[in-house]
N, C-alpha and C positions, 0 to 999 in steps of 0.2 A: 633768535626767533624768525621764522621764515613765514611772510606773507606777501601773495603775490597778487597786484594788481594791473589785469588786462585792459588797455584802452586802444580800441579799436573807431576807424573811423574814415571817409573819404579825404580828400586835398581841401585843404584852406578850411577844415570845419572847425578850428581851435585845439585839435587834440592835442599838440604839441606844446603850446602854451598851457594847457590844463595839466598835462603830463607833470611837467618840470613843476609848478606850482604845488601839485598833490605831493610830490616827492620831497618837496621841500616842506610843507606842512606836517608830513610824519616824518620825516627824518629818512627817508628810503633811497636807496640808488636808482636813477634814471636812465633807461635804454631808448634812445629813439633808432627803432629798428632800421627805418630808412637809410641811417647813416652806413650801415652794415653794408649796403649795396654799393653805395658811394664809395665807400673805401675800399670795397675791392675793383671796383670800376676804376679810380683811380692807381691801385695797382697793376691793374690790366693795361691801362694807359700809358705806363711804364715799362711794357713789354712783360710782364710776368704771366703765368698761365691762369686763366680764373678759377679752377678748381682748388690750385694749389693755393692760390691767394685767398681764397675763401677759408680754407682749411689750415690755414697758418694764420688768419687774423689776430690780431692782439687789440690790446683796451686802447694804446697809443696811435694805431691807425684812426682810431676814431676820433685824434684830436688834432687831425692835418688841418691845414688853413685852405687848403683847398677844394674841400669837399664840397661846398657849396657852389663851385661855378657851372657854367652850362656844359662845357664839354666832361666834365665828370658825370654831370646828369647824364648826359645821353649814353657814357660807357656804364653807368652802374644800370640804364634801363635795358640796354644789350645783356648784359652777364646776370640779369634778373629771371631769364628767361631758360637761364641754363638750370636742369633740375638737379644736377650734380653741385653746383654751386647753393642753390637752394637749401639741399639738404644740411649741405654741411654747416650754411648759417642757423637753419632750427637747430642744430645742438649748440651752438652758439648761445642762441637765444634761452635755451632752457636751462644751461649753464648759468646763466645769469640769472634768470628767476630764481634759482635755488640758492641766491646769496642769503645767507644770516643777515638778518638785520632789515628786511623787506627789499623789494623790487618792485619798478612800476615799469611796465613795456608798453610802449604804443607803436601799431602799424596798422596793417590791414586785416590780420590773421592770427592775433595774438590769444582772443579769447574762443576761438574755434580749432587753430590747428597748435600753435605752440604751446600755449599754456590752458588745455580747456579746463582743468580742475584749478584756474586763478579763484584764488579766495574772495575776489572782487571783480568785475567786469563791467565795463560802461561801454557804449557806443557813441560816440559823437558824432553830430551829424549839424548841417544846416540845409535850408533851402541853396540850389546851386545859384541862384542867381545873388543869392546873398555870399555866397563863397566865391564866388567869379568876381564881384566887386571889393571884396577884401584882396583877392590877389593884383587887381587891378590897380587898387589904389598904392600899393608895396610897388608894383612895377613904376608907377610915376615917382613914389617917392625915392625910389633908386636911379630916378632919371632916365628910365627907359621909356622908349616909344610902346604904346599898346593899344588897341582898340577894345572898348568893354565886348563887344560882341566876338572879336576872336579870343578872347580870356573866356568867354562863356560856353563859346566851343569847345574848348582846350579841357576845360573842368570837366563838361558833359561826358565828352570822349575818354577821359581818364578813368571817370566813373564807370562808365562801359568797358571797359578794358580790365579794370581790377573787379568788378563784380561778374564777369564774364568769361575770365581765364578758369580754364582748365584745372590747374594747381594752385590750392589754397585760393579761392574767390575770396572776396573780400566781402563778409556778408553779417548781420548782429546775430551773436550767440543767443540760442532760446533763453537763456538765463542774466544776460546783460541789460543792465539798465539804460534805456534811451535818453539821451539828452540832445537835445534840439538847441543850439545856440543863437539861431537865427536874430531871435529877439532879444537876446542877453546881453549884457553887460562882459566885460570879461571879469569881472569879481564876481557878478553872479552866478556864471557858469563855474566859475572856481567853486565857490559856496557850494553849489548843487553837488559836484563833482564827491566833494568834501564830506559831505551829511550823507552819499549812497555808501561811500566807502565805511564811513563811520556806521554805517547800519548792517554793512557784509561783515564787518569787524565783529559787530554782536553777535550775529548768528554764528559766526566760524567759533568765537569763543565761549559760547553757550553749548 
C-alpha cells in the first residue's frame, strides 16, 4: 500500500516531532527532508562537489552523527541555494515518498512541490514568539548562551527567507489541514495530526 503524508511548516513549529510520532503510529517510513541538505553539506565540507554529492546521496548519509553541528548547518544553508542540488534532492524525496507501506515527509515544500498529490497534507505552525521560546529553551538546555530577542529575530528572518525564496517557497498547500501548535501540548498536537490523517485516509479509501 502506498500512502503519502506531507507535513510542512516553519522552524520550531513541532513538525519534526509530529512527523516522527505520526510515522510510528501508522507504521510508515519517515523522512526529515532538512537532513538531506545537511547530509549534502557534510559531504561538501569534506571536499565533494555539491551536485555530485546530492545525486549520489544514500540512506546511510542521513545517519551520520555530525549532521546537527553548526558547521554542517552552515554548509547546508549554502548548498540549499544551488538549483541543481535542489533538483537532485527532489528526485530523492519523490522516490522515498513512493515507498510501499506508506511514507511521511516533513519540510517546507512537500505538499506544494515534492508531493502535490499526497494523500494527506498538514501545515504545522505556531506563533513566532512561541517558536522562538521553544528554540531559546532548547539552546539553554544545551548549555548555549542566547538572548530571547536574538532568537526571535532569527526565527522571523528564517521565516521570511523560507517564504520569500523564488525556488519552492514555504507556503500552505490549498488542501492542507492547518495545525497551529501554539497552545497545544505535544500529545494534543500529535492526536490532532493523527485524526486529520485518518480522515484523509478514509477519503482516499472511499
